[in-house]
N, C-alpha and C positions, 0 to 999 in steps of 0.2 A: 497467381493471384496472393496478394498480401493478407494475411490475418488482421482483423480490425480489433481494436484495443481500444475499451473505455477506461477513463482513469476518474475514479471518484476522490475527492478531497475536502478538506474542511479548513485548511489554512494556507500557507504561503505558496506551497506547491513545489518545494524544493526536489522533492522525489518525482514528482510529474515531471518536472523539467528535465531530470536526469534520464527518466524512461523516454520523453519524447525525443529528446536531442540524440538518443540512442538509435531510434528507429528510422534511420536513414540509409541510404545506398542499397547494399545486399540484405540488409535485415529483412526478415521474412514477415513482419508486421509494421503496421501504421497505425497512429492514434486517429480515431474517429471522434471522440468526444472527451471533454474533460466536464466533469459534473460535480457541483458543490451543494451541500446544503446550506451554506453560509453566503448571503447576498453580499458581494464586495470582497470575497475572500481572494487574496493575493495571488492565488493559483490560477484563477479566472482570468486575471490581466496577462499572467504569463504565458497561458494557453493561447490568447488572443494575438499575442506578439509573435506565437509561432503558426499562426493561421490554422488554429484546432478550433472546431466549433464547440461552444460551452453552451451549457444550461445550469439553471439554478433550482432546486426545490427546496425553499426554506421550510426547515422542520418546526419553526415555531408556530405558525397557524395551525399544525396538526397535534399540538400538544394535547396528550392522552389518547391520541388514535395513530398508534404506531403503523396499524394496518394500511390506513389512508395514506399516510406519508410513503410508506414502501409501494403501495399501489402507483403513486405518482412518480417515485423513481424509477419502477418497473416501466411505466409508459415512455419515458424519456430514453431508457436503455433498449427498449422494444424499438424505438423509432431510429435509434442509431445502429441496430444490428450488429452489435460486437460479437467477435468470436471469444474474446477474453475480456475479463474484468479486473482491473487492477486497483485495489484499495491504498492509496497513498496519502496516509494521514486523514482518513476519514473517520471523524470522531462521532460516530454514533454506532450502537450496537445492532445488528441486524438480526432479524428473526428467523428460525430454521425454516419456514415456508419459503421465504425470500431467498435465503441461500441455496436451498434446494434446487429452485429454479435456474442456478448458475453452477450445479454440482459439477466440479472438475474443471471450471473456466473461471473460478474467482481466485485472486492471488492476494496476499498481504504481506506487508513488512512490518515487524515488531522490534522494537527496540531492545531486546535481549537475546540469550541464547538459550531458546525454548527448548525444553520445558520449563525452564528455570523463569520466574518472575513474570508470569501472565498478568495482564493488566496494566496498571499504572505506576508510575514513579520507579521505573525499571532501574534508573542509575543510582539513584539514592538507596535502593534496596541492595543492589549489588556492592555497593561501598560499605553499607551497614554490616553485610555479611562478611566482610572482610576477602570477598573474592580477589583472584590476582587478574582475572580477565573478564571482559564483558564482551558485548557485540549485538550483532543482529541477526535476525531468521525471516527468510521469506517461506511463505507456506501457504498451501490450499487451504481457503476458508471453508470451514465446516461449522455445525450449528455451536460446537462447543467453543468458549471464547479463547482466542489465541492457541488454537489447536489444529488438528489437520495435518497431513502429510508434509514433512519438512522438505523444501525445494532446495534450500541453500543457507548457509550460515559463514558470516564472517566474524572474525574473533578480534579482539581489540584488547592489547594489554591494559591493565589499570597501573596508573604511575602514582608513585608517594606523592602527597598532597593533592590530588584529584578532588575535583568538586562533583556534584552531579551535574553543573554546567558544562564543566571542561570535558567530563567524560563524553556528555550528550553530544558535544561538538565533534568528537573523535568518531563517535558511533556513527553520527550523521553521513560523515564522509565515506566510512565504509558502506552506510546504506547505498549512497549514490553509486558505488562500484557494483554491488551485490545485485540490486534489484533489477538494472539493465541486464545484467549478465545471466540472471535466471529466467527473465522475461524471454530472451532469445532463445534460450535452451528449450523452453516450455514451447515456444512458438514452432521451434524444429523438431517438436515431439521428444525431447530427452526431459524426464522427470527424475533422472537419479539427482541425489543430493550434490549441489557444488559446495565446496568447503574452502574459505578463503582465510589467510591470515594464520 
């Protein structure tokens, strides 16, 4: 029996599409829900094109009441009954109680080689620091922002003349390779870090 995977997103859904497109054939998991906090997010349309159930919990009506927003998210997730939850460009910080309810079952991808550059503007920060490489990390989600056990990393060389946008585009390609590979390993029960590049 396949594991059920819910994917949370806020934007275009390119990582969601990479994950969903990988879950075919003999893959041990299947997508059961794509959930967004942004009505009309491009990722919802991409999910619908793949016949994946979608739902939206708009965060804006919950302004100032994060607990109520997360309760609504939780209701949608509980209905879908996923075994794993993948954050794929979900641009909301989740609270410790919500994360605890999915402990060990929630993954995230972050566009840096953690523990470097937690938070935002990772590519600009790597360039400003004079780094020779950047990359991305898949990790278990914990209450600490962009923390948790590392499940995989992909390294991307920084080229002369790179801008944050050009570097971001190459890192995104690496994300589309790394995240599906790590998801498959986790679904098979393997949690040792996968290193690419």
